[in-house]
BAKEGU-79518 format. One record per residue (C-alpha): x, y, z; residue in three letters. Coordinates in nm, 3 decimals. Layout:
residues N
xx=X yy=Y zz=Z type=ALA
...
This chain:
residues 421
xx=-8.720 yy=16.941 zz=-25.929 type=UNK
xx=-8.490 yy=17.244 zz=-26.077 type=UNK
xx=-8.647 yy=17.469 zz=-26.328 type=UNK
xx=-8.526 yy=17.350 zz=-26.687 type=UNK
xx=-8.417 yy=17.644 zz=-26.931 type=UNK
xx=-8.706 yy=17.700 zz=-27.197 type=UNK
xx=-8.722 yy=17.490 zz=-27.504 type=UNK
xx=-8.662 yy=17.636 zz=-27.841 type=UNK
xx=-8.949 yy=17.681 zz=-28.045 type=UNK
xx=-9.108 yy=17.380 zz=-28.234 type=UNK
xx=-9.071 yy=17.331 zz=-28.585 type=UNK
xx=-9.447 yy=17.373 zz=-28.708 type=UNK
xx=-9.665 yy=17.571 zz=-28.950 type=UNK
xx=-9.841 yy=17.810 zz=-28.724 type=UNK
xx=-9.643 yy=18.090 zz=-28.914 type=UNK
xx=-9.776 yy=18.025 zz=-29.253 type=UNK
xx=-10.094 yy=18.206 zz=-29.147 type=UNK
xx=-9.878 yy=18.508 zz=-29.070 type=UNK
xx=-9.680 yy=18.489 zz=-29.413 type=UNK
xx=-10.025 yy=18.465 zz=-29.615 type=UNK
xx=-10.159 yy=18.768 zz=-29.422 type=UNK
xx=-9.831 yy=18.947 zz=-29.496 type=UNK
xx=-9.868 yy=18.867 zz=-29.837 type=UNK
xx=-10.201 yy=18.996 zz=-29.859 type=UNK
xx=-10.099 yy=19.312 zz=-29.688 type=UNK
xx=-9.853 yy=19.383 zz=-29.941 type=UNK
xx=-10.067 yy=19.348 zz=-30.233 type=UNK
xx=-10.368 yy=19.520 zz=-30.070 type=UNK
xx=-10.174 yy=19.840 zz=-29.952 type=UNK
xx=-9.984 yy=19.863 zz=-30.302 type=UNK
xx=-10.330 yy=19.873 zz=-30.459 type=UNK
xx=-10.416 yy=20.145 zz=-30.208 type=UNK
xx=-10.131 yy=20.327 zz=-30.314 type=UNK
xx=-10.216 yy=20.309 zz=-30.672 type=UNK
xx=-10.596 yy=20.418 zz=-30.619 type=UNK
xx=-10.458 yy=20.718 zz=-30.434 type=UNK
xx=-10.217 yy=20.812 zz=-30.695 type=UNK
xx=-10.488 yy=20.771 zz=-30.986 type=UNK
xx=-10.723 yy=20.974 zz=-30.768 type=UNK
xx=-10.493 yy=21.253 zz=-30.740 type=UNK
xx=-10.350 yy=21.247 zz=-31.070 type=UNK
xx=-10.612 yy=21.201 zz=-31.299 type=UNK
xx=-10.964 yy=21.228 zz=-31.084 type=UNK
xx=-10.830 yy=21.546 zz=-30.934 type=UNK
xx=-10.921 yy=21.434 zz=-30.560 type=UNK
xx=-10.816 yy=21.695 zz=-30.287 type=UNK
xx=-10.643 yy=21.461 zz=-30.037 type=UNK
xx=-10.415 yy=21.540 zz=-29.741 type=UNK
xx=-10.148 yy=21.352 zz=-29.896 type=UNK
xx=-9.916 yy=21.344 zz=-29.638 type=UNK
xx=-10.097 yy=21.125 zz=-29.369 type=UNK
xx=-10.240 yy=20.944 zz=-29.635 type=UNK
xx=-9.887 yy=20.848 zz=-29.768 type=UNK
xx=-9.748 yy=20.788 zz=-29.433 type=UNK
xx=-9.986 yy=20.544 zz=-29.301 type=UNK
xx=-9.906 yy=20.322 zz=-29.652 type=UNK
xx=-9.544 yy=20.376 zz=-29.582 type=UNK
xx=-9.641 yy=20.262 zz=-29.227 type=UNK
xx=-9.783 yy=19.947 zz=-29.339 type=UNK
xx=-9.499 yy=19.871 zz=-29.566 type=UNK
xx=-9.276 yy=19.892 zz=-29.274 type=UNK
xx=-9.479 yy=19.688 zz=-29.084 type=UNK
xx=-9.471 yy=19.433 zz=-29.379 type=UNK
xx=-9.070 yy=19.458 zz=-29.368 type=UNK
xx=-9.075 yy=19.394 zz=-28.982 type=UNK
xx=-9.282 yy=19.116 zz=-29.010 type=UNK
xx=-9.077 yy=18.941 zz=-29.260 type=UNK
xx=-8.741 yy=18.995 zz=-29.050 type=UNK
xx=-8.966 yy=18.866 zz=-28.714 type=UNK
xx=-9.060 yy=18.511 zz=-28.944 type=UNK
xx=-8.688 yy=18.439 zz=-28.979 type=UNK
xx=-8.635 yy=18.451 zz=-28.594 type=UNK
xx=-8.773 yy=18.123 zz=-28.550 type=UNK
xx=-9.020 yy=18.265 zz=-28.278 type=UNK
xx=-9.362 yy=18.095 zz=-28.233 type=UNK
xx=-9.679 yy=18.267 zz=-28.391 type=UNK
xx=-9.939 yy=18.270 zz=-28.114 type=UNK
xx=-10.303 yy=18.376 zz=-28.139 type=UNK
xx=-10.235 yy=18.697 zz=-27.964 type=UNK
xx=-9.976 yy=18.809 zz=-28.201 type=UNK
xx=-10.209 yy=18.725 zz=-28.498 type=UNK
xx=-10.496 yy=18.940 zz=-28.347 type=UNK
xx=-10.225 yy=19.232 zz=-28.326 type=UNK
xx=-10.166 yy=19.241 zz=-28.669 type=UNK
xx=-10.531 yy=19.233 zz=-28.778 type=UNK
xx=-10.573 yy=19.505 zz=-28.527 type=UNK
xx=-10.287 yy=19.697 zz=-28.702 type=UNK
xx=-10.446 yy=19.623 zz=-29.032 type=UNK
xx=-10.788 yy=19.761 zz=-28.927 type=UNK
xx=-10.626 yy=20.086 zz=-28.759 type=UNK
xx=-10.430 yy=20.139 zz=-29.063 type=UNK
xx=-10.767 yy=20.101 zz=-29.287 type=UNK
xx=-10.955 yy=20.339 zz=-29.047 type=UNK
xx=-10.662 yy=20.620 zz=-29.088 type=UNK
xx=-10.666 yy=20.587 zz=-29.465 type=UNK
xx=-11.036 yy=20.597 zz=-29.495 type=UNK
xx=-11.072 yy=20.891 zz=-29.256 type=UNK
xx=-10.853 yy=21.090 zz=-29.482 type=UNK
xx=-11.030 yy=20.979 zz=-29.782 type=UNK
xx=-11.399 yy=21.007 zz=-29.763 type=UNK
xx=-11.472 yy=20.784 zz=-29.479 type=UNK
xx=-11.784 yy=20.552 zz=-29.491 type=UNK
xx=-11.841 yy=20.716 zz=-29.872 type=UNK
xx=-11.525 yy=20.540 zz=-29.938 type=UNK
xx=-11.621 yy=20.286 zz=-30.190 type=UNK
xx=-11.351 yy=20.061 zz=-30.030 type=UNK
xx=-11.495 yy=20.047 zz=-29.701 type=UNK
xx=-11.630 yy=19.719 zz=-29.729 type=UNK
xx=-11.256 yy=19.587 zz=-29.724 type=UNK
xx=-11.294 yy=19.585 zz=-29.364 type=UNK
xx=-11.465 yy=19.231 zz=-29.435 type=UNK
xx=-11.128 yy=19.089 zz=-29.524 type=UNK
xx=-10.965 yy=19.107 zz=-29.180 type=UNK
xx=-11.269 yy=18.958 zz=-29.051 type=UNK
xx=-11.310 yy=18.695 zz=-29.282 type=UNK
xx=-10.926 yy=18.614 zz=-29.232 type=UNK
xx=-10.980 yy=18.591 zz=-28.833 type=UNK
xx=-11.277 yy=18.384 zz=-28.841 type=UNK
xx=-11.113 yy=18.121 zz=-29.088 type=UNK
xx=-10.798 yy=18.129 zz=-28.865 type=UNK
xx=-10.853 yy=18.218 zz=-28.496 type=UNK
xx=-11.069 yy=18.078 zz=-28.234 type=UNK
xx=-11.427 yy=18.216 zz=-28.231 type=UNK
xx=-11.354 yy=18.484 zz=-27.931 type=UNK
xx=-11.071 yy=18.625 zz=-28.133 type=UNK
xx=-11.248 yy=18.621 zz=-28.462 type=UNK
xx=-11.569 yy=18.818 zz=-28.275 type=UNK
xx=-11.319 yy=19.057 zz=-28.126 type=UNK
xx=-11.175 yy=19.151 zz=-28.461 type=UNK
xx=-11.535 yy=19.151 zz=-28.613 type=UNK
xx=-11.632 yy=19.408 zz=-28.326 type=UNK
xx=-11.319 yy=19.629 zz=-28.373 type=UNK
xx=-11.405 yy=19.657 zz=-28.775 type=UNK
xx=-11.773 yy=19.734 zz=-28.678 type=UNK
xx=-11.657 yy=20.010 zz=-28.448 type=UNK
xx=-11.423 yy=20.144 zz=-28.690 type=UNK
xx=-11.672 yy=20.164 zz=-28.953 type=UNK
xx=-11.940 yy=20.317 zz=-28.690 type=UNK
xx=-11.676 yy=20.612 zz=-28.649 type=UNK
xx=-11.612 yy=20.667 zz=-28.990 type=UNK
xx=-12.003 yy=20.737 zz=-29.063 type=UNK
xx=-11.975 yy=21.018 zz=-28.804 type=UNK
xx=-11.650 yy=21.166 zz=-28.866 type=UNK
xx=-11.428 yy=21.198 zz=-29.164 type=UNK
xx=-11.243 yy=21.421 zz=-29.421 type=UNK
xx=-11.511 yy=21.447 zz=-29.712 type=UNK
xx=-11.370 yy=21.378 zz=-30.082 type=UNK
xx=-11.606 yy=21.589 zz=-30.290 type=UNK
xx=-11.612 yy=21.346 zz=-30.573 type=UNK
xx=-11.719 yy=21.060 zz=-30.335 type=UNK
xx=-11.955 yy=21.241 zz=-30.120 type=UNK
xx=-12.209 yy=21.494 zz=-30.265 type=UNK
xx=-12.403 yy=21.561 zz=-29.956 type=UNK
xx=-12.096 yy=21.701 zz=-29.729 type=UNK
xx=-12.067 yy=21.520 zz=-29.401 type=UNK
xx=-12.422 yy=21.437 zz=-29.328 type=UNK
xx=-12.527 yy=21.065 zz=-29.296 type=UNK
xx=-12.752 yy=20.959 zz=-29.590 type=UNK
xx=-12.963 yy=20.660 zz=-29.668 type=UNK
xx=-12.712 yy=20.523 zz=-29.890 type=UNK
xx=-12.437 yy=20.530 zz=-29.618 type=UNK
xx=-12.674 yy=20.379 zz=-29.375 type=UNK
xx=-12.781 yy=20.108 zz=-29.616 type=UNK
xx=-12.392 yy=20.032 zz=-29.664 type=UNK
xx=-12.323 yy=20.027 zz=-29.296 type=UNK
xx=-12.634 yy=19.767 zz=-29.226 type=UNK
xx=-12.482 yy=19.590 zz=-29.492 type=UNK
xx=-12.122 yy=19.546 zz=-29.350 type=UNK
xx=-12.291 yy=19.478 zz=-29.031 type=UNK
xx=-12.496 yy=19.186 zz=-29.139 type=UNK
xx=-12.193 yy=19.045 zz=-29.367 type=UNK
xx=-11.948 yy=19.074 zz=-29.060 type=UNK
xx=-12.172 yy=18.906 zz=-28.831 type=UNK
xx=-12.244 yy=18.611 zz=-29.077 type=UNK
xx=-11.912 yy=18.569 zz=-29.176 type=UNK
xx=-11.764 yy=18.577 zz=-28.793 type=UNK
xx=-12.048 yy=18.312 zz=-28.717 type=UNK
xx=-12.043 yy=18.085 zz=-29.016 type=UNK
xx=-11.696 yy=18.078 zz=-29.099 type=UNK
xx=-11.582 yy=18.008 zz=-28.778 type=UNK
xx=-11.820 yy=17.689 zz=-28.754 type=UNK
xx=-11.754 yy=17.575 zz=-29.100 type=UNK
xx=-11.368 yy=17.609 zz=-29.021 type=UNK
xx=-11.381 yy=17.431 zz=-28.692 type=UNK
xx=-11.613 yy=17.161 zz=-28.846 type=UNK
xx=-11.372 yy=17.110 zz=-29.164 type=UNK
xx=-11.045 yy=17.134 zz=-28.927 type=UNK
xx=-11.186 yy=16.855 zz=-28.656 type=UNK
xx=-11.295 yy=16.607 zz=-28.973 type=UNK
xx=-10.994 yy=16.674 zz=-29.168 type=UNK
xx=-10.798 yy=16.593 zz=-28.849 type=UNK
xx=-10.966 yy=16.296 zz=-28.796 type=UNK
xx=-10.975 yy=16.151 zz=-29.133 type=UNK
xx=-10.589 yy=16.246 zz=-29.151 type=UNK
xx=-10.506 yy=16.044 zz=-28.834 type=UNK
xx=-10.685 yy=15.754 zz=-28.934 type=UNK
xx=-10.518 yy=15.749 zz=-29.270 type=UNK
xx=-10.205 yy=15.799 zz=-29.117 type=UNK
xx=-10.256 yy=15.521 zz=-28.848 type=UNK
xx=-10.346 yy=15.270 zz=-29.120 type=UNK
xx=-10.065 yy=15.361 zz=-29.339 type=UNK
xx=-9.831 yy=15.360 zz=-29.054 type=UNK
xx=-9.962 yy=15.005 zz=-28.940 type=UNK
xx=-9.936 yy=14.866 zz=-29.295 type=UNK
xx=-9.546 yy=14.992 zz=-29.341 type=UNK
xx=-9.447 yy=14.869 zz=-28.982 type=UNK
xx=-9.582 yy=14.531 zz=-29.084 type=UNK
xx=-9.389 yy=14.548 zz=-29.444 type=UNK
xx=-9.063 yy=14.662 zz=-29.274 type=UNK
xx=-9.100 yy=14.405 zz=-28.966 type=UNK
xx=-9.157 yy=14.146 zz=-29.197 type=UNK
xx=-8.856 yy=14.251 zz=-29.412 type=UNK
xx=-8.641 yy=14.287 zz=-29.095 type=UNK
xx=-8.720 yy=13.962 zz=-28.960 type=UNK
xx=-8.604 yy=13.771 zz=-29.300 type=UNK
xx=-8.276 yy=13.981 zz=-29.299 type=UNK
xx=-8.193 yy=13.898 zz=-28.946 type=UNK
xx=-8.225 yy=13.510 zz=-29.030 type=UNK
xx=-8.030 yy=13.580 zz=-29.357 type=UNK
xx=-7.754 yy=13.790 zz=-29.172 type=UNK
xx=-7.654 yy=13.520 zz=-28.908 type=UNK
xx=-7.441 yy=13.330 zz=-29.136 type=UNK
xx=-7.207 yy=13.579 zz=-29.284 type=UNK
xx=-7.167 yy=13.735 zz=-28.961 type=UNK
xx=-7.061 yy=13.408 zz=-28.820 type=UNK
xx=-6.813 yy=13.391 zz=-29.139 type=UNK
xx=-6.693 yy=13.684 zz=-29.073 type=UNK
xx=-6.636 yy=13.633 zz=-28.696 type=UNK
xx=-6.428 yy=13.328 zz=-28.789 type=UNK
xx=-6.216 yy=13.507 zz=-29.032 type=UNK
xx=-6.152 yy=13.790 zz=-28.796 type=UNK
xx=-6.022 yy=13.543 zz=-28.539 type=UNK
xx=-5.772 yy=13.382 zz=-28.798 type=UNK
xx=-5.680 yy=13.711 zz=-28.921 type=UNK
xx=-5.559 yy=13.804 zz=-28.570 type=UNK
xx=-5.372 yy=13.512 zz=-28.542 type=UNK
xx=-5.186 yy=13.595 zz=-28.843 type=UNK
xx=-5.130 yy=13.958 zz=-28.749 type=UNK
xx=-4.956 yy=13.863 zz=-28.460 type=UNK
xx=-4.695 yy=14.123 zz=-28.369 type=UNK
xx=-4.847 yy=14.430 zz=-28.563 type=UNK
xx=-5.016 yy=14.621 zz=-28.314 type=UNK
xx=-5.195 yy=14.855 zz=-28.523 type=UNK
xx=-5.361 yy=14.614 zz=-28.720 type=UNK
xx=-5.418 yy=14.383 zz=-28.414 type=UNK
xx=-5.604 yy=14.666 zz=-28.303 type=UNK
xx=-5.812 yy=14.743 zz=-28.603 type=UNK
xx=-5.910 yy=14.376 zz=-28.643 type=UNK
xx=-6.024 yy=14.389 zz=-28.253 type=UNK
xx=-6.220 yy=14.690 zz=-28.356 type=UNK
xx=-6.402 yy=14.488 zz=-28.645 type=UNK
xx=-6.443 yy=14.179 zz=-28.429 type=UNK
xx=-6.646 yy=14.438 zz=-28.193 type=UNK
xx=-6.840 yy=14.557 zz=-28.420 type=UNK
xx=-6.958 yy=14.209 zz=-28.570 type=UNK
xx=-7.038 yy=14.069 zz=-28.228 type=UNK
xx=-7.241 yy=14.403 zz=-28.194 type=UNK
xx=-7.442 yy=14.326 zz=-28.500 type=UNK
xx=-7.497 yy=13.947 zz=-28.390 type=UNK
xx=-7.631 yy=14.047 zz=-28.053 type=UNK
xx=-7.859 yy=14.322 zz=-28.233 type=UNK
xx=-8.016 yy=14.043 zz=-28.439 type=UNK
xx=-8.048 yy=13.808 zz=-28.172 type=UNK
xx=-8.227 yy=14.079 zz=-27.968 type=UNK
xx=-8.473 yy=14.165 zz=-28.293 type=UNK
xx=-8.551 yy=13.790 zz=-28.310 type=UNK
xx=-8.636 yy=13.760 zz=-27.963 type=UNK
xx=-8.834 yy=14.125 zz=-27.951 type=UNK
xx=-9.053 yy=13.997 zz=-28.251 type=UNK
xx=-9.218 yy=13.726 zz=-27.998 type=UNK
xx=-9.561 yy=13.879 zz=-27.922 type=UNK
xx=-9.552 yy=13.793 zz=-27.536 type=UNK
xx=-9.222 yy=13.996 zz=-27.515 type=UNK
xx=-9.374 yy=14.286 zz=-27.686 type=UNK
xx=-9.665 yy=14.312 zz=-27.474 type=UNK
xx=-9.509 yy=14.281 zz=-27.166 type=UNK
xx=-9.195 yy=14.535 zz=-27.163 type=UNK
xx=-8.964 yy=14.515 zz=-26.867 type=UNK
xx=-8.966 yy=14.797 zz=-26.626 type=UNK
xx=-8.620 yy=14.922 zz=-26.531 type=UNK
xx=-8.431 yy=15.244 zz=-26.429 type=UNK
xx=-8.438 yy=15.515 zz=-26.711 type=UNK
xx=-8.085 yy=15.615 zz=-26.589 type=UNK
xx=-7.940 yy=15.288 zz=-26.635 type=UNK
xx=-8.117 yy=15.195 zz=-26.915 type=UNK
xx=-7.995 yy=15.521 zz=-27.102 type=UNK
xx=-7.640 yy=15.472 zz=-27.011 type=UNK
xx=-7.641 yy=15.132 zz=-27.132 type=UNK
xx=-7.819 yy=15.239 zz=-27.453 type=UNK
xx=-7.532 yy=15.525 zz=-27.472 type=UNK
xx=-7.256 yy=15.248 zz=-27.417 type=UNK
xx=-7.388 yy=15.045 zz=-27.685 type=UNK
xx=-7.399 yy=15.335 zz=-27.936 type=UNK
xx=-7.078 yy=15.414 zz=-27.893 type=UNK
xx=-6.932 yy=15.092 zz=-27.979 type=UNK
xx=-7.099 yy=15.175 zz=-28.305 type=UNK
xx=-6.986 yy=15.534 zz=-28.313 type=UNK
xx=-6.647 yy=15.556 zz=-28.193 type=UNK
xx=-6.613 yy=15.875 zz=-28.380 type=UNK
xx=-6.825 yy=16.095 zz=-28.172 type=UNK
xx=-6.795 yy=16.317 zz=-27.891 type=UNK
xx=-7.064 yy=16.371 zz=-27.616 type=UNK
xx=-7.195 yy=16.472 zz=-27.309 type=UNK
xx=-7.444 yy=16.332 zz=-27.077 type=UNK
xx=-7.639 yy=16.518 zz=-26.800 type=UNK
xx=-7.846 yy=16.313 zz=-26.604 type=UNK
xx=-8.075 yy=16.522 zz=-26.351 type=UNK
xx=-7.983 yy=16.449 zz=-25.966 type=UNK
xx=-8.331 yy=16.444 zz=-25.806 type=UNK
xx=-8.483 yy=16.214 zz=-25.565 type=UNK
xx=-8.723 yy=15.948 zz=-25.693 type=UNK
xx=-8.636 yy=15.639 zz=-25.953 type=UNK
xx=-8.758 yy=15.708 zz=-26.326 type=UNK
xx=-8.887 yy=15.350 zz=-26.375 type=UNK
xx=-8.956 yy=15.307 zz=-26.773 type=UNK
xx=-9.117 yy=15.047 zz=-26.952 type=UNK
xx=-8.875 yy=14.936 zz=-27.219 type=UNK
xx=-8.769 yy=14.668 zz=-27.444 type=UNK
xx=-8.512 yy=14.643 zz=-27.763 type=UNK
xx=-8.718 yy=14.839 zz=-27.978 type=UNK
xx=-8.733 yy=15.117 zz=-27.758 type=UNK
xx=-8.333 yy=15.070 zz=-27.757 type=UNK
xx=-8.338 yy=15.093 zz=-28.111 type=UNK
xx=-8.557 yy=15.403 zz=-28.146 type=UNK
xx=-8.322 yy=15.588 zz=-27.916 type=UNK
xx=-8.018 yy=15.475 zz=-28.089 type=UNK
xx=-8.165 yy=15.580 zz=-28.437 type=UNK
xx=-8.212 yy=15.931 zz=-28.268 type=UNK
xx=-7.839 yy=15.935 zz=-28.156 type=UNK
xx=-7.719 yy=15.833 zz=-28.481 type=UNK
xx=-7.943 yy=16.101 zz=-28.667 type=UNK
xx=-7.751 yy=16.357 zz=-28.417 type=UNK
xx=-7.394 yy=16.195 zz=-28.512 type=UNK
xx=-7.472 yy=16.199 zz=-28.864 type=UNK
xx=-7.580 yy=16.581 zz=-28.827 type=UNK
xx=-7.226 yy=16.660 zz=-28.631 type=UNK
xx=-7.050 yy=16.407 zz=-28.433 type=UNK
xx=-6.884 yy=16.680 zz=-28.205 type=UNK
xx=-7.005 yy=16.747 zz=-27.871 type=UNK
xx=-7.347 yy=16.583 zz=-27.877 type=UNK
xx=-7.547 yy=16.701 zz=-27.575 type=UNK
xx=-7.758 yy=16.434 zz=-27.405 type=UNK
xx=-7.987 yy=16.525 zz=-27.111 type=UNK
xx=-8.235 yy=16.268 zz=-26.898 type=UNK
xx=-8.505 yy=16.457 zz=-26.656 type=UNK
xx=-8.786 yy=16.360 zz=-26.514 type=UNK
xx=-9.092 yy=16.460 zz=-26.318 type=UNK
xx=-9.382 yy=16.291 zz=-26.143 type=UNK
xx=-9.525 yy=16.184 zz=-26.457 type=UNK
xx=-9.295 yy=16.133 zz=-26.736 type=UNK
xx=-8.946 yy=16.088 zz=-26.832 type=UNK
xx=-8.765 yy=16.362 zz=-27.082 type=UNK
xx=-8.472 yy=16.288 zz=-27.310 type=UNK
xx=-8.322 yy=16.541 zz=-27.487 type=UNK
xx=-8.059 yy=16.515 zz=-27.784 type=UNK
xx=-7.900 yy=16.808 zz=-27.913 type=UNK
xx=-7.665 yy=16.829 zz=-28.193 type=UNK
xx=-7.437 yy=17.112 zz=-28.394 type=UNK
xx=-7.547 yy=17.035 zz=-28.730 type=UNK
xx=-7.747 yy=17.242 zz=-28.996 type=UNK
xx=-8.052 yy=17.188 zz=-28.839 type=UNK
xx=-8.412 yy=17.086 zz=-29.002 type=UNK
xx=-8.569 yy=17.245 zz=-29.263 type=UNK
xx=-8.901 yy=17.397 zz=-29.186 type=UNK
xx=-9.072 yy=17.239 zz=-29.515 type=UNK
xx=-9.017 yy=16.900 zz=-29.413 type=UNK
xx=-9.029 yy=16.921 zz=-29.020 type=UNK
xx=-9.389 yy=16.859 zz=-28.992 type=UNK
xx=-9.382 yy=16.526 zz=-29.202 type=UNK
xx=-9.080 yy=16.367 zz=-29.015 type=UNK
xx=-9.176 yy=16.042 zz=-28.869 type=UNK
xx=-9.524 yy=16.038 zz=-29.040 type=UNK
xx=-9.402 yy=15.881 zz=-29.349 type=UNK
xx=-9.037 yy=15.804 zz=-29.512 type=UNK
xx=-8.929 yy=16.141 zz=-29.518 type=UNK
xx=-8.522 yy=16.188 zz=-29.441 type=UNK
xx=-8.336 yy=16.483 zz=-29.313 type=UNK
xx=-8.037 yy=16.324 zz=-29.496 type=UNK
xx=-7.973 yy=16.357 zz=-29.874 type=UNK
xx=-7.931 yy=16.007 zz=-29.931 type=UNK
xx=-8.139 yy=15.855 zz=-29.644 type=UNK
xx=-8.474 yy=15.674 zz=-29.674 type=UNK
xx=-8.657 yy=15.780 zz=-29.367 type=UNK
xx=-8.737 yy=15.471 zz=-29.238 type=UNK
xx=-8.538 yy=15.528 zz=-28.922 type=UNK
xx=-8.724 yy=15.809 zz=-28.816 type=UNK
xx=-9.043 yy=15.658 zz=-28.915 type=UNK
xx=-8.979 yy=15.334 zz=-28.703 type=UNK
xx=-8.857 yy=15.574 zz=-28.415 type=UNK
xx=-9.160 yy=15.759 zz=-28.399 type=UNK
xx=-9.392 yy=15.444 zz=-28.432 type=UNK
xx=-9.206 yy=15.258 zz=-28.134 type=UNK
xx=-9.231 yy=15.564 zz=-27.913 type=UNK
xx=-9.589 yy=15.632 zz=-27.986 type=UNK
xx=-9.641 yy=15.256 zz=-27.910 type=UNK
xx=-9.491 yy=15.297 zz=-27.566 type=UNK
xx=-9.730 yy=15.616 zz=-27.509 type=UNK
xx=-9.445 yy=15.871 zz=-27.575 type=UNK
xx=-9.389 yy=16.161 zz=-27.848 type=UNK
xx=-9.081 yy=16.283 zz=-28.037 type=UNK
xx=-9.055 yy=16.661 zz=-28.119 type=UNK
xx=-8.785 yy=16.823 zz=-28.322 type=UNK
xx=-8.670 yy=17.174 zz=-28.264 type=UNK
xx=-8.430 yy=17.419 zz=-28.435 type=UNK
xx=-8.231 yy=17.528 zz=-28.160 type=UNK
xx=-8.155 yy=17.920 zz=-28.153 type=UNK
xx=-7.797 yy=17.876 zz=-28.117 type=UNK
xx=-7.778 yy=17.645 zz=-28.425 type=UNK
xx=-7.841 yy=17.253 zz=-28.434 type=UNK
xx=-8.131 yy=17.026 zz=-28.372 type=UNK
xx=-8.279 yy=16.946 zz=-28.041 type=UNK
xx=-8.480 yy=16.621 zz=-28.048 type=UNK
xx=-8.698 yy=16.586 zz=-27.751 type=UNK
xx=-8.844 yy=16.221 zz=-27.639 type=UNK
xx=-9.107 yy=16.242 zz=-27.393 type=UNK
xx=-9.209 yy=15.889 zz=-27.252 type=UNK
xx=-9.471 yy=15.824 zz=-26.962 type=UNK
xx=-9.346 yy=15.669 zz=-26.634 type=UNK
xx=-9.404 yy=15.297 zz=-26.595 type=UNK
xx=-9.484 yy=15.100 zz=-26.283 type=UNK
xx=-9.221 yy=14.870 zz=-26.102 type=UNK
């Protein structure tokens, strides 16, 4: 299979920890700057001002770069987070080196990056950060620029400093061990509880929506039939007016589509049909779904790209899956009806359907909640379509992911497992 282009980055919240770290870094180094100014101006500290101010300015520039980087929609990985924490430890080491080393009363601030790493990173990364902080503290016991107001014993290591070192070693070890264990346990428990609550809520909402949909399907049959009869009469009366006849034919076509969908909805509600979906070629199935969608949305322009490779991508489908894909296509058309790009690809295990629009994209703050509850990307939307779409595709063993495309718009990726013929 030809190599596919790399996907844009998923909309999720791993960058939130980096945002928090950046805020903490800004507050901390502003505090260090204030302490340095107070020490020089009021306490007559004899400091090497240039390197001290230089390291504080460097951390300010790092913060500015981080804010710029967070706007680029690049994924924040553990390795990058470790680099940021190491940069904090390195900057702290330089600052403490020129301000009294291990005699500096702020030396135990090394515990902050250790605690952050333990609470947010896997245990290997947490221990690596703890070891780096421990090594930096140890070096500052042996070599530093003394500040007379902080070190009354010159450069010699005294019992007070050794005690502070031992305290830090014990604290760092305990934090790195217990916080990691507690954070992992809490994350696992919260994830399990969240999945249970969401599954129960989803099932309850699906039953409510399905009950309402079944009743609505029966109620809409009569008015649709009446509209079909009236449109037929109107067409006879409009004989000779080509434009009016064309409009009436379009309305009749839309009514027929609604009646067909309602019949399919009633049939698909049967338990036996839902439990035994039919297997079909994904290429033919998707083509049919798109053709029916175009009848409902004649205003859109689109491009369909079906991978040309060996093998038949068999899928288990029913009317509910048709509607789920139609909902996603409608969302793309609502965002921007022009140049909607649809791609079908597959491998030995799964079928991938990509739907890319050129709309405004999805806001990061609601991306994680799409499909879980009645949350909508539209100002007047109820979110029911996305909710049922996620539930339907999950029922078929698939997943739906939304991405903000680097070139603008939203890319919706649907992954479905291959079915047996």
